[in-house]
N, C-alpha and C positions, 0 to 999 in steps of 0.2 A: 837581868836574870842570867845566871850562870848556866853553863852546859849541863852541869849536874842537875840543876832545877828543871831544865827542859827534859832531860832523860827521865827524871822522877815523874813529872806530869805526863809525859808521853806513855810511859809504862803503866801508870795508874789508870789513865783514861782507857788505854787499850784493854787492860784486864777487867775493868768494869764492863766494857762492851762484851768481851769474850765470856766473862763470868755469867752475865745475864743471858748470853747466847746459849750457854750450856743448858739453861732452863727452858728456853722458849724457841730457839732456832731449829726448824725442821732439818736444815742442812747439817747442823752440828749433831743432832740426834742420829742422823744417818751415818755421819762420820764415826761416831763412837761405836755403832754397830759394825761398821767396816773394820774398825780397829779390833773388834771382838772384845770390847770393854764397855758394854752399855751400862753395867752396874756402877761404873766409876764416873759417869757423866755428871751426876748431881754433886758428888764429892769434889770433882775437879772444878766445877763452877763455883762452889762455895769457897774452895781454897783460892781461886783466882780473885774473887771478890774480897776475901779477907786480906789477901796480899796487897791488893790495890788500896784498900782502906789503911792498911798498915804503912804503905809507902807515904800516903798523905798525912796521916797522924804523925808518923816518924819525921817527916820533913818539917812539920811545924812544931813538934813537941819534944821528940826524943830520938837522937841518933841511934840508940840501941834498937828501938822499934823499927827504924828505917833499915838498919842492917839485917835484922831478923826477917823482915818482910822481903827484902831483896834476895836474901839467901834462899828463903822458901820458894819464891817465884823462880829463881834460877834452877833449883832442884826440880821443880815441877816441869819446867821447860826442857831440861835435860832428859827427864823421863819421857816427855812427849816426843822429843827428837829420836830417842832410842826406839820408841814404839813405832814411829813412822818408818824408820829404817828397817825394823824387824818385819813389818808387813810389806816390805819391798817398794815403798815409795822412794822416788829418786831424791837426790840431794836438794834439788830446786823445790820440790813439794815439801820437803822436810825443813827447809831453811828458815821459815818464820819462827819455829820453836827455837832453833839454834840462835837466831838473831836476838830473840827476847831473853834467852839465857845469857848471852854476852852482855846485853844492855844491863841486866840486873847484876851481873858480876861486876861491871864497871861501877854501877851505883854503890855496891858493897865496898869495893876497894877505895873509891873516891871519898865515901863517907868516913871510912876508917881513917884514911890519911888526914882528912880535914879535922876530925874531932878527937882522934886518939893518938 
């Protein structure tokens, strides 16, 4: 298995976990209230699940779907990073969203280089 494969699976499994968390986790529900964005919790969870599914379908079926999913997740995580900084969370608290943005940017670039 290549590093790209590991990154895709790591990201997909993570976003399945976080996506379902947006629907069911009391902690994440409280966090969205703290962010002052409770209306966006369900949308965020749905986008995370769609992105994770897109990564896996793209990995097995279509590099274009893989690139679209990884770009979408990157943008979602950049937005999450900005929100965390805006509410004055420190960099360490904000770093998971930054890390996932970077991982998905790497997936995008590596997939593009490999297939196009």
